[in-house]
DSSP file (Angstrom, degrees, kcal/mol; ACC not computed):
  #  RESIDUE AA STRUCTURE BP1 BP2  ACC     N-H-->O    O-->H-N    N-H-->O    O-->H-N    TCO  KAPPA ALPHA  PHI   PSI    X-CA   Y-CA   Z-CA
    1    1 A M              0   0    0      0, 0.0     2,-0.4     0, 0.0     9,-0.2   0.000 360.0 360.0 360.0 130.2  -14.1   70.9   -0.4
    2    2 A I  E     -A    9   0A   0      7,-3.2     7,-2.9     2,-0.0     2,-0.5  -0.962 360.0-155.5-121.3 136.0  -13.2   71.3    3.3
    3    3 A K  E     +A    8   0A   0     -2,-0.4     2,-0.4     5,-0.2     5,-0.2  -0.963  20.2 169.5-110.3 125.9   -9.7   71.8    4.8
    4    4 A Y  E >   -A    7   0A   0      3,-2.7     3,-1.2    -2,-0.5    -2,-0.0  -0.952  68.7 -20.9-140.4 116.2   -9.3   70.6    8.3
    5    5 A K  T 3  S-     0   0    0     -2,-0.4     3,-0.1     1,-0.3    -1,-0.1   0.926 126.9 -49.8  50.0  53.6   -6.0   70.4   10.1
    6    6 A N  T 3  S+     0   0    0      1,-0.2     2,-0.4     0, 0.0    -1,-0.3   0.644 116.5 115.6  62.9  17.8   -4.0   70.3    6.8
    7    7 A K  E <   -A    4   0A   0     -3,-1.2    -3,-2.7     2,-0.0     2,-0.4  -0.930  58.9-138.5-115.7 142.9   -6.3   67.6    5.5
    8    8 A K  E     -A    3   0A   0     -2,-0.4    38,-2.3    -5,-0.2     2,-0.4  -0.842  18.6-173.8-103.1 136.0   -8.6   67.9    2.5
    9    9 A I  E     -Ab   2  46A   0     -7,-2.9    -7,-3.2    -2,-0.4     2,-0.6  -0.994  14.2-152.2-131.4 126.8  -12.1   66.5    2.5
   10   10 A A  E     - b   0  47A   0     36,-3.0    38,-2.7    -2,-0.4     2,-0.5  -0.887  19.5-170.7 -97.5 124.0  -14.5   66.4   -0.4
   11   11 A L  E     - b   0  48A   0     -2,-0.6     2,-0.5    36,-0.2    38,-0.2  -0.966  10.2-175.0-122.0 127.3  -18.1   66.4    0.9
   12   12 A E  E     - b   0  49A   0     36,-2.3    38,-2.8    -2,-0.5     2,-0.4  -0.989   8.0-176.6-122.3 125.6  -21.1   65.8   -1.3
   13   13 A V  E     + b   0  50A   0     -2,-0.5     2,-0.3    36,-0.2    38,-0.2  -0.974  12.4 148.9-125.6 133.9  -24.6   66.1    0.3
   14   14 A F  E     - b   0  51A   0     36,-2.1    38,-2.3    -2,-0.4     2,-0.3  -0.985  33.0-126.7-155.6 165.0  -28.0   65.5   -1.3
   15   15 A S  E     - b   0  52A   0     -2,-0.3     2,-0.3    36,-0.2    38,-0.2  -0.787  20.8-170.7-114.7 160.6  -31.5   64.3   -0.5
   16   16 A Y  E     - b   0  53A   0     36,-2.8    38,-2.6    -2,-0.3     2,-0.2  -0.997   6.5-165.5-150.2 141.3  -33.5   61.6   -2.1
   17   17 A N    >   -     0   0    0     -2,-0.3     3,-0.5    36,-0.2    38,-0.2  -0.745  38.6-101.6-121.4 177.3  -37.1   60.4   -2.0
   18   18 A N  T 3  S+     0   0    0     36,-0.4     3,-0.3    -2,-0.2    37,-0.1   0.192  91.7  96.9 -89.0  19.4  -38.7   57.1   -3.2
   19   19 A K  T 3  S+     0   0    0      1,-0.3     2,-0.5     2,-0.1    -1,-0.2   0.934  93.3  24.3 -72.0 -44.4  -40.2   58.4   -6.4
   20   20 A Y    X>  -     0   0    0     -3,-0.5     4,-0.7     1,-0.1     3,-0.6  -0.868  61.2-177.7-129.1  98.1  -37.5   57.4   -8.8
   21   21 A R  H >> S+     0   0    0     -2,-0.5     4,-0.9    -3,-0.3     3,-0.7   0.857  82.8  57.9 -63.7 -37.2  -35.3   54.5   -7.7
   22   22 A S  H 3> S+     0   0    0      1,-0.2     4,-1.9     2,-0.2    -1,-0.2   0.784  95.0  65.9 -68.8 -25.2  -33.0   54.6  -10.7
   23   23 A R  H <> S+     0   0    0     -3,-0.6     4,-2.6     1,-0.2    -1,-0.2   0.851  96.1  55.8 -65.5 -33.5  -32.0   58.2  -10.1
   24   24 A I  H <X S+     0   0    0     -4,-0.7     4,-2.5    -3,-0.7    -1,-0.2   0.895 106.5  50.9 -65.5 -38.3  -30.2   57.3   -6.9
   25   25 A K  H  X S+     0   0    0     -4,-0.9     4,-2.3     2,-0.2    -2,-0.2   0.928 112.3  45.8 -63.9 -44.6  -28.1   54.9   -8.8
   26   26 A T  H  X S+     0   0    0     -4,-1.9     4,-2.3     2,-0.2    -2,-0.2   0.926 114.0  48.7 -64.0 -45.0  -27.1   57.4  -11.4
   27   27 A K  H  X S+     0   0    0     -4,-2.6     4,-2.4     1,-0.2    -2,-0.2   0.914 112.4  47.7 -62.3 -44.9  -26.4   60.1   -8.8
   28   28 A V  H  X S+     0   0    0     -4,-2.5     4,-2.7     2,-0.2     5,-0.2   0.912 112.3  48.9 -65.2 -43.5  -24.3   57.8   -6.6
   29   29 A C  H  X S+     0   0    0     -4,-2.3     4,-2.0    -5,-0.2    -1,-0.2   0.901 111.9  49.6 -63.3 -40.5  -22.2   56.6   -9.6
   30   30 A L  H  X S+     0   0    0     -4,-2.3     4,-2.1     2,-0.2    -2,-0.2   0.921 112.7  46.6 -64.0 -44.5  -21.7   60.2  -10.8
   31   31 A M  H  X S+     0   0    0     -4,-2.4     4,-2.3     2,-0.2    -2,-0.2   0.913 111.5  50.7 -64.9 -42.8  -20.5   61.3   -7.3
   32   32 A D  H  X S+     0   0    0     -4,-2.7     4,-1.9     1,-0.2    -1,-0.2   0.877 109.2  52.0 -63.5 -36.6  -18.2   58.3   -6.9
   33   33 A H  H  X S+     0   0    0     -4,-2.0     4,-2.1     2,-0.2    -1,-0.2   0.901 107.8  51.7 -65.9 -40.6  -16.7   59.1  -10.3
   34   34 A R  H  X S+     0   0    0     -4,-2.1     4,-2.3     1,-0.2    -2,-0.2   0.918 108.9  51.1 -59.9 -42.6  -16.1   62.7   -9.3
   35   35 A F  H  X S+     0   0    0     -4,-2.3     4,-2.6     1,-0.2    -1,-0.2   0.881 106.3  55.1 -62.8 -37.2  -14.4   61.3   -6.2
   36   36 A Q  H  X S+     0   0    0     -4,-1.9     4,-1.9     2,-0.2    -1,-0.2   0.920 108.0  48.5 -61.1 -44.0  -12.2   59.1   -8.4
   37   37 A I  H  X S+     0   0    0     -4,-2.1     4,-1.6     1,-0.2    -2,-0.2   0.922 112.0  49.2 -62.4 -44.2  -11.1   62.1  -10.4
   38   38 A L  H  X S+     0   0    0     -4,-2.3     4,-2.4     1,-0.2    -2,-0.2   0.901 110.7  50.1 -61.8 -41.0  -10.3   64.0   -7.2
   39   39 A K  H  < S+     0   0    0     -4,-2.6    -1,-0.2     1,-0.2    -2,-0.2   0.809 106.4  55.7 -70.2 -28.9   -8.3   61.1   -5.8
   40   40 A N  H  < S+     0   0    0     -4,-1.9    -1,-0.2    -5,-0.2    -2,-0.2   0.887 114.2  40.2 -67.2 -37.3   -6.3   60.8   -9.0
   41   41 A K  H  < S+     0   0    0     -4,-1.6    -2,-0.2     1,-0.3    -1,-0.2   0.829 135.3  18.0 -78.4 -33.8   -5.3   64.5   -8.6
   42   42 A N    ><  -     0   0    0     -4,-2.4     3,-1.8    -5,-0.2    -1,-0.3  -0.785  65.0-171.9-141.6  92.7   -4.8   64.3   -4.9
   43   43 A P  T 3  S+     0   0    0      0, 0.0    -4,-0.1     0, 0.0    -1,-0.1   0.692  84.0  60.3 -61.7 -19.5   -4.4   60.7   -3.5
   44   44 A N  T 3  S+     0   0    0      2,-0.1   -36,-0.2    -5,-0.0     2,-0.1   0.503  78.2 113.0 -88.4  -3.1   -4.5   62.0    0.1
   45   45 A I    <   -     0   0    0     -3,-1.8     2,-0.4    -7,-0.2   -36,-0.2  -0.426  58.6-142.7 -71.6 142.5   -7.9   63.5   -0.1
   46   46 A K  E     -b    9   0A   0    -38,-2.3   -36,-3.0    -2,-0.1     2,-0.4  -0.841  13.8-150.4-103.2 144.1  -10.7   61.9    1.9
   47   47 A T  E     -b   10   0A   0     -2,-0.4    29,-1.9   -38,-0.2    28,-0.7  -0.919  12.1-174.2-121.5 142.8  -14.2   61.7    0.4
   48   48 A M  E     -bc  11  76A   0    -38,-2.7   -36,-2.3    -2,-0.4     2,-0.5  -0.999   8.1-163.2-139.1 134.0  -17.6   61.7    2.2
   49   49 A M  E     -bc  12  77A   0     27,-2.8    29,-3.0    -2,-0.4     2,-0.5  -0.973   7.4-172.0-117.6 127.2  -21.1   61.2    0.8
   50   50 A C  E     -bc  13  78A   0    -38,-2.8   -36,-2.1    -2,-0.5     2,-0.4  -0.982   5.1-175.5-123.2 122.6  -24.1   62.3    2.9
   51   51 A I  E     -bc  14  79A   0     27,-2.8    29,-2.9    -2,-0.5     2,-0.6  -0.969  15.9-155.4-123.9 128.6  -27.6   61.4    1.8
   52   52 A Q  E     -b   15   0A   0    -38,-2.3   -36,-2.8    -2,-0.4     2,-0.5  -0.913  19.3-164.6 -99.9 116.4  -30.9   62.4    3.4
   53   53 A I  E     -b   16   0A   0     -2,-0.6     2,-0.3   -38,-0.2   -36,-0.2  -0.887   8.0-175.5-108.5 128.7  -33.6   59.8    2.4
   54   54 A T        +     0   0    0    -38,-2.6   -36,-0.4    -2,-0.5     2,-0.3  -0.881  47.0  43.5-116.3 153.7  -37.3   60.5    2.9
   55   55 A G  S    S+     0   0    0     -2,-0.3     5,-0.1   -38,-0.2    -2,-0.0  -0.872  96.9  14.2 117.5-151.5  -40.0   58.0    2.2
   56   56 A R    >>  -     0   0    0     -2,-0.3     3,-1.2     1,-0.1     4,-0.6  -0.307  64.5-129.3 -64.8 141.4  -40.4   54.3    3.1
   57   57 A P  H >> S+     0   0    0      0, 0.0     4,-1.0     0, 0.0     3,-0.8   0.808 105.9  65.3 -61.0 -30.4  -37.9   52.9    5.7
   58   58 A I  H 3> S+     0   0    0      1,-0.2     4,-2.2     2,-0.2     5,-0.2   0.781  89.8  68.0 -63.9 -24.8  -37.0   50.0    3.4
   59   59 A L  H <> S+     0   0    0     -3,-1.2     4,-2.8     1,-0.2    -1,-0.2   0.884  94.7  54.2 -63.3 -38.9  -35.5   52.5    1.0
   60   60 A K  H <X S+     0   0    0     -3,-0.8     4,-2.5    -4,-0.6    -1,-0.2   0.919 109.4  48.1 -60.8 -43.4  -32.7   53.3    3.4
   61   61 A K  H  X S+     0   0    0     -4,-1.0     4,-2.2     2,-0.2    -2,-0.2   0.907 112.2  49.3 -63.7 -42.5  -31.8   49.7    3.6
   62   62 A Y  H  X S+     0   0    0     -4,-2.2     4,-2.4     2,-0.2    -2,-0.2   0.926 112.6  46.6 -62.2 -46.5  -31.9   49.4   -0.2
   63   63 A V  H  X S+     0   0    0     -4,-2.8     4,-2.8     2,-0.2     5,-0.2   0.915 110.8  52.3 -65.4 -42.7  -29.7   52.4   -0.7
   64   64 A R  H  X S+     0   0    0     -4,-2.5     4,-2.1    -5,-0.2    -1,-0.2   0.929 111.4  47.0 -58.4 -46.6  -27.1   51.3    1.9
   65   65 A K  H  X S+     0   0    0     -4,-2.2     4,-1.5     1,-0.2    -1,-0.2   0.917 113.1  48.7 -62.4 -44.1  -26.8   47.9    0.2
   66   66 A Y  H  X S+     0   0    0     -4,-2.4     4,-2.4     1,-0.2     5,-0.3   0.910 110.3  51.2 -63.4 -42.5  -26.4   49.5   -3.2
   67   67 A L  H  X S+     0   0    0     -4,-2.8     4,-2.3     1,-0.2    -1,-0.2   0.897 107.1  53.2 -63.1 -40.2  -23.8   51.9   -2.0
   68   68 A E  H  < S+     0   0    0     -4,-2.1    -1,-0.2    -5,-0.2    -2,-0.2   0.846 115.1  41.7 -63.6 -33.1  -21.7   49.1   -0.4
   69   69 A M  H  < S+     0   0    0     -4,-1.5    -2,-0.2    -5,-0.2    -1,-0.2   0.862 124.2  32.4 -80.2 -36.9  -21.7   47.3   -3.7
   70   70 A E  H  < S+     0   0    0     -4,-2.4     2,-0.4    -5,-0.1    -3,-0.2   0.716  92.7  88.4-102.0 -23.9  -21.1   50.2   -6.1
   71   71 A T     <  +     0   0    0     -4,-2.3   -42,-0.1    -5,-0.3   -43,-0.0  -0.642  33.8 157.3 -87.3 133.7  -19.0   52.8   -4.4
   72   72 A I  S    S+     0   0    0     -2,-0.4    -1,-0.2     0, 0.0   -39,-0.0   0.689  73.6  40.9-116.8 -39.0  -15.2   52.4   -4.7
   73   73 A N  S    S+     0   0    0    -41,-0.1     2,-0.6     2,-0.0   -26,-0.1   0.246  87.8 101.3-103.1  10.6  -13.8   55.9   -4.2
   74   74 A T        -     0   0    0      1,-0.2   -26,-0.1   -28,-0.1     3,-0.1  -0.873  46.3-172.8-102.3 121.1  -16.0   57.1   -1.3
   75   75 A D  S    S+     0   0    0    -28,-0.7     2,-0.4    -2,-0.6   -27,-0.2   0.879  71.9  26.4 -80.1 -39.0  -14.3   56.8    2.1
   76   76 A Y  E     -c   48   0A   0    -29,-1.9   -27,-2.8     2,-0.0     2,-0.4  -0.988  61.7-170.9-131.5 134.7  -17.3   57.7    4.3
   77   77 A I  E     -c   49   0A   0     -2,-0.4     2,-0.5   -29,-0.2   -27,-0.2  -0.990   3.9-175.1-126.5 124.2  -21.0   57.2    3.6
   78   78 A L  E     -c   50   0A   0    -29,-3.0   -27,-2.8    -2,-0.4     2,-0.5  -0.980   3.7-169.2-120.0 125.2  -23.7   58.7    5.9
   79   79 A I  E    S-c   51   0A   0     -2,-0.5   -27,-0.2   -29,-0.2   -29,-0.1  -0.964  78.9 -18.6-117.2 118.3  -27.4   58.0    5.3
   80   80 A N  S    S+     0   0    0    -29,-2.9    -1,-0.2    -2,-0.5   -28,-0.1   0.815 113.4 104.3  55.4  33.8  -29.8   60.1    7.4
   81   81 A E    >   +     0   0    0    -30,-0.3     3,-2.3     1,-0.1     4,-0.3  -0.157  26.8 138.8-132.7  38.9  -26.9   60.9    9.7
   82   82 A E  G >   +     0   0    0      1,-0.3     3,-1.3     2,-0.2    -1,-0.1   0.745  66.9  67.6 -62.0 -22.5  -26.0   64.5    8.7
   83   83 A E  G 3  S+     0   0    0      1,-0.2     4,-0.3     2,-0.1    -1,-0.3   0.692  93.6  60.8 -69.1 -16.1  -25.6   65.4   12.4
   84   84 A L  G <> S+     0   0    0     -3,-2.3     4,-2.4     1,-0.2     5,-0.2   0.520  75.4  95.2 -86.5  -5.9  -22.5   63.1   12.4
   85   85 A I  H <> S+     0   0    0     -3,-1.3     4,-2.4    -4,-0.3     5,-0.2   0.920  84.0  48.5 -54.3 -50.0  -20.6   65.1    9.7
   86   86 A P  H  > S+     0   0    0      0, 0.0     4,-2.0     0, 0.0    -1,-0.2   0.892 112.0  50.0 -59.6 -37.6  -18.6   67.2   12.2
   87   87 A N  H  > S+     0   0    0     -4,-0.3     4,-1.6     2,-0.2    -2,-0.2   0.906 111.1  48.1 -66.4 -41.4  -17.6   64.1   14.2
   88   88 A V  H  X S+     0   0    0     -4,-2.4     4,-1.5     1,-0.2    -1,-0.2   0.900 110.5  52.0 -65.2 -40.8  -16.5   62.2   11.1
   89   89 A I  H  < S+     0   0    0     -4,-2.4    -1,-0.2    -5,-0.2    -2,-0.2   0.902 108.3  51.2 -62.8 -40.5  -14.5   65.2   10.0
   90   90 A K  H  < S+     0   0    0     -4,-2.0    -1,-0.2     1,-0.2    -2,-0.2   0.843 107.2  54.2 -65.2 -33.4  -12.7   65.4   13.3
   91   91 A K  H  <        0   0    0     -4,-1.6    -1,-0.2     1,-0.3    -2,-0.2   0.833 360.0 360.0 -68.9 -32.3  -11.8   61.7   13.1
   92   92 A I     <        0   0    0     -4,-1.5    -1,-0.3    -3,-0.2    -2,-0.2   0.518 360.0 360.0 -67.5 360.0  -10.1   62.2    9.8
């Protein structure tokens, strides 16, 4: 949880490689569900998911497509863009 200029931001960061494709789906659904619980308690909270993906380049495309279809409660998604976290926080 980050507080920035009286705004609350929930940030979840994790890494993933291409060994187990189904694990990314489980992890993303679990994180999105956590964000849903946080938003129920505090509707003004912003949520951000940052994922570092290693392995084949096609994996990034697959994960991006899956996230767009499955995430409901995540406001910002960064894939292999962890250096952009401060900029996104400042925009919020």
